ROSE-4610 file (N, C-alpha, C; in Angstrom, 1 decimal, always signed):
// ROSE-4610
residu = [X/X/X/X/X/X/X/X/X/X/X/X/X/X/X/X/X/X/X/X/X/X/X/X/X/X/X/X/X/X/X/X/X/X/X/X/X/X/X/X/X/X/X/X/X/X/X/X/X/X/X/X/X/X/X/X/X/X/X/X/X/X/X/X/X/X/X/X/X/X/X/X/X/X/X/X/X/X/X/X/X/X/X/X/X/X/X/X/X/X/X/X/X/X/X/X/X/X/X/X/X/X/X/X/X/X/X/X/X/X/X/X/X/X/X/X/X/X/X/X/X/X/X/X/X/X/X/X/X/X/X/X/X/X/X/X/X/X/X/X/X/X/X/X/X/X/X/X/X/X/X/X/X/X/X/X/X/X/X/X/X/X/X/X/X/X/X/X/X/X/X/X/X/X/X/X/X/X/X/X/X/X/X/X/X/X/X/X/X/X/X/X/X/X/X/X/X/X/X/X/X/X/X/X/X/X/X/X/X/X/X/X/X/X/X/X/X/X/X/X/X/X/X/X/X]
num = [1/1/1/2/2/2/3/3/3/4/4/4/5/5/5/6/6/6/7/7/7/8/8/8/9/9/9/10/10/10/11/11/11/12/12/12/13/13/13/14/14/14/15/15/15/16/16/16/17/17/17/18/18/18/19/19/19/20/20/20/21/21/21/22/22/22/23/23/23/24/24/24/25/25/25/26/26/26/27/27/27/28/28/28/29/29/29/30/30/30/31/31/31/32/32/32/33/33/33/34/34/34/35/35/35/36/36/36/37/37/37/38/38/38/39/39/39/40/40/40/41/41/41/42/42/42/43/43/43/44/44/44/45/45/45/46/46/46/47/47/47/48/48/48/49/49/49/50/50/50/51/51/51/52/52/52/53/53/53/54/54/54/55/55/55/56/56/56/57/57/57/58/58/58/59/59/59/60/60/60/61/61/61/62/62/62/63/63/63/64/64/64/65/65/65/66/66/66/67/67/67/68/68/68/69/69/69/70/70/70/71/71/71/72/72/72/73/73/73/74/74/74/75/75/75]
x = [+2.1/+1.6/+2.4/+1.7/+2.4/+2.4/+3.6/+3.7/+4.4/+3.7/+4.2/+5.5/+5.7/+7.0/+8.0/+9.1/+10.1/+9.9/+8.7/+8.3/+6.8/+6.3/+4.9/+4.6/+3.4/+3.0/+2.2/+2.0/+1.1/+1.8/+1.1/+1.7/+2.8/+3.7/+4.8/+4.2/+3.2/+2.6/+2.0/+1.4/+0.8/+2.0/+3.0/+4.2/+4.8/+5.0/+5.6/+4.7/+3.4/+2.5/+2.7/+2.7/+2.9/+4.2/+5.3/+6.6/+6.9/+6.1/+6.3/+5.3/+4.5/+3.6/+4.2/+4.4/+5.2/+4.6/+3.3/+2.7/+2.4/+3.1/+3.0/+4.3/+4.4/+5.6/+5.4/+6.4/+6.3/+7.1/+6.4/+7.1/+7.1/+8.2/+8.3/+8.6/+8.3/+8.6/+7.9/+6.8/+6.0/+4.7/+4.1/+2.8/+2.1/+0.8/+0.0/-0.1/+0.2/+0.1/-1.2/-1.5/-2.7/-3.1/-4.4/-5.0/-5.5/-5.1/-5.4/-6.6/-7.5/-8.7/-9.9/-11.0/-12.2/-13.2/-13.7/-14.6/-13.9/-12.8/-12.0/-10.5/-9.9/-8.5/-7.6/-6.6/-5.6/-4.2/-4.0/-2.7/-2.7/-1.5/-1.4/+0.0/+0.1/+1.4/+1.7/+3.0/+3.4/+4.7/+5.0/+6.2/+7.0/+8.3/+9.2/+9.4/+9.1/+9.2/+10.6/+11.6/+13.0/+13.6/+13.5/+14.2/+13.3/+12.0/+11.1/+10.9/+11.4/+11.2/+9.8/+9.2/+7.9/+8.0/+7.0/+6.9/+5.4/+5.1/+3.7/+3.7/+2.7/+2.4/+1.2/+1.3/+0.2/-0.6/-1.8/-2.6/-4.0/-4.9/-6.3/-7.2/-6.7/-7.5/-6.7/-7.4/-6.7/-7.6/-7.0/-7.7/-7.0/-7.8/-7.3/-7.5/-6.5/-6.6/-5.7/-6.2/-5.4/-5.8/-5.1/-5.3/-6.5/-6.7/-7.8/-8.8/-8.5/-9.3/-10.0/-11.3/-12.0/-12.1/-12.0/-12.1/-13.5/-14.3/-15.8/-16.2/-15.2/-15.5/-16.4/-16.2/-16.9/-18.2/-18.6/-19.8/-21.0]
y = [-4.4/-3.2/-2.0/-1.1/+0.0/+1.2/+1.7/+2.8/+4.0/+5.1/+6.2/+6.8/+6.8/+7.4/+6.3/+6.7/+5.8/+5.2/+5.5/+5.0/+5.0/+4.1/+4.1/+5.0/+5.6/+6.5/+5.7/+4.4/+3.6/+3.5/+3.0/+2.8/+1.8/+1.8/+0.8/-0.6/-0.8/-2.2/-2.6/-1.7/-2.1/-2.3/-1.5/-1.7/-3.1/-3.4/-4.7/-5.9/-5.8/-6.8/-7.0/-5.9/-6.0/-6.5/-6.0/-6.4/-7.9/-8.5/-9.9/-10.8/-10.4/-11.2/-11.7/-13.0/-13.6/-13.3/-13.2/-13.0/-11.5/-10.6/-9.2/-8.7/-8.2/-7.5/-6.0/-5.4/-3.9/-3.2/-2.3/-1.5/-0.1/+0.4/+1.7/+2.6/+3.9/+4.9/+4.4/+3.9/+3.5/+4.1/+4.3/+4.7/+3.9/+3.8/+3.0/+3.9/+3.3/+4.0/+3.6/+2.3/+1.8/+0.5/+0.3/-1.0/-1.7/-2.9/-3.7/-4.6/-4.5/-5.4/-4.5/-5.2/-4.4/-4.8/-6.0/-6.4/-7.1/-7.6/-8.1/-7.6/-7.5/-7.0/-8.2/-8.0/-9.1/-8.5/-7.3/-6.7/-5.3/-4.7/-3.3/-2.9/-1.7/-1.1/-0.2/-0.3/+0.7/+1.3/+2.5/+3.2/+3.6/+3.4/+3.8/+5.3/+6.0/+7.5/+8.0/+7.1/+7.6/+7.3/+6.1/+5.7/+5.9/+6.1/+6.2/+4.9/+3.8/+2.5/+2.0/+1.3/+0.8/-0.8/-1.4/-2.8/-3.2/-4.4/-4.9/-5.9/-5.8/-6.8/-7.7/-9.0/-9.8/-10.0/-9.3/-9.4/-9.7/-10.1/-10.4/-9.5/-8.5/-7.5/-6.3/-5.2/-3.9/-3.2/-2.9/-2.3/-1.0/+0.1/+1.4/+1.6/+1.9/+2.1/+3.3/+4.3/+5.4/+5.6/+5.0/+5.2/+4.5/+4.6/+4.0/+5.0/+6.3/+7.2/+8.1/+8.0/+8.7/+10.2/+11.0/+12.5/+12.9/+12.7/+13.1/+14.1/+14.9/+15.9/+17.0/+17.4/+18.5/+18.2/+16.9/+16.5/+16.7]
z = [+0.9/+1.4/+0.7/+0.1/-0.5/+0.4/+0.7/+1.6/+0.8/+0.8/-0.1/+0.4/+1.7/+2.2/+2.6/+3.3/+3.7/+5.0/+5.6/+6.9/+7.1/+7.9/+8.2/+9.4/+9.4/+10.5/+11.5/+11.3/+12.2/+13.5/+14.5/+15.8/+15.7/+16.6/+16.6/+16.7/+17.4/+17.5/+16.2/+15.5/+14.1/+13.1/+13.2/+12.3/+12.6/+13.8/+14.2/+13.7/+13.8/+13.3/+11.8/+11.0/+9.6/+9.2/+9.8/+9.5/+9.8/+10.7/+11.1/+10.5/+9.5/+8.8/+7.5/+7.4/+6.3/+5.0/+4.8/+3.5/+3.1/+3.8/+3.5/+3.0/+1.8/+1.3/+1.4/+2.1/+2.3/+1.1/+0.5/-0.6/-0.1/+0.5/+0.9/-0.3/-0.2/-1.3/-2.6/-2.6/-3.8/-3.8/-5.0/-5.2/-6.3/-6.2/-7.2/-8.4/-9.5/-10.8/-11.5/-11.4/-12.1/-11.5/-11.4/-10.9/-12.2/-12.4/-13.6/-13.4/-14.4/-14.4/-14.5/-15.0/-15.1/-14.1/-14.1/-13.1/-11.9/-12.1/-11.0/-11.2/-10.0/-10.0/-10.3/-11.2/-11.5/-11.4/-11.1/-10.9/-10.6/-10.3/-10.0/-10.5/-11.1/-11.5/-10.4/-9.9/-8.9/-9.4/-8.8/-9.2/-7.9/-8.0/-6.9/-6.9/-5.9/-5.8/-5.9/-5.5/-5.5/-6.8/-7.3/-8.6/-9.8/-9.6/-10.7/-11.5/-11.0/-11.7/-11.4/-12.4/-12.3/-12.2/-11.6/-11.6/-11.5/-12.0/-11.9/-10.8/-10.0/-9.0/-9.4/-9.3/-9.5/-8.2/-8.2/-7.0/-7.4/-6.5/-6.8/-6.1/-5.4/-4.7/-4.4/-4.1/-3.8/-2.8/-1.6/-0.5/-0.2/-0.1/+0.3/+1.8/+2.5/+4.0/+4.3/+5.0/+5.4/+6.9/+7.8/+9.2/+9.7/+11.0/+11.7/+12.3/+12.3/+13.0/+12.0/+11.8/+10.8/+11.2/+10.2/+10.3/+10.1/+11.1/+11.0/+12.0/+12.6/+13.6/+13.1/+11.8/+11.2/+10.5/+10.6/+9.9/+10.8]
């Protein structure tokens, strides 16, 4: 899980679930630089916001999620 800041803003219960799931690696202070693949995802380049170092993650999917509450009040 890529987290742009040094902490998650999710509820404590959701943070606890993620932190205690063995197959989830948390990358704090990272951002996505590039998703690799054309028809299917085979990797992602991420960059550390503090050190500016980059690394490639071998993944087979990429999901964007920002919170659970939709901002549809003004629609």
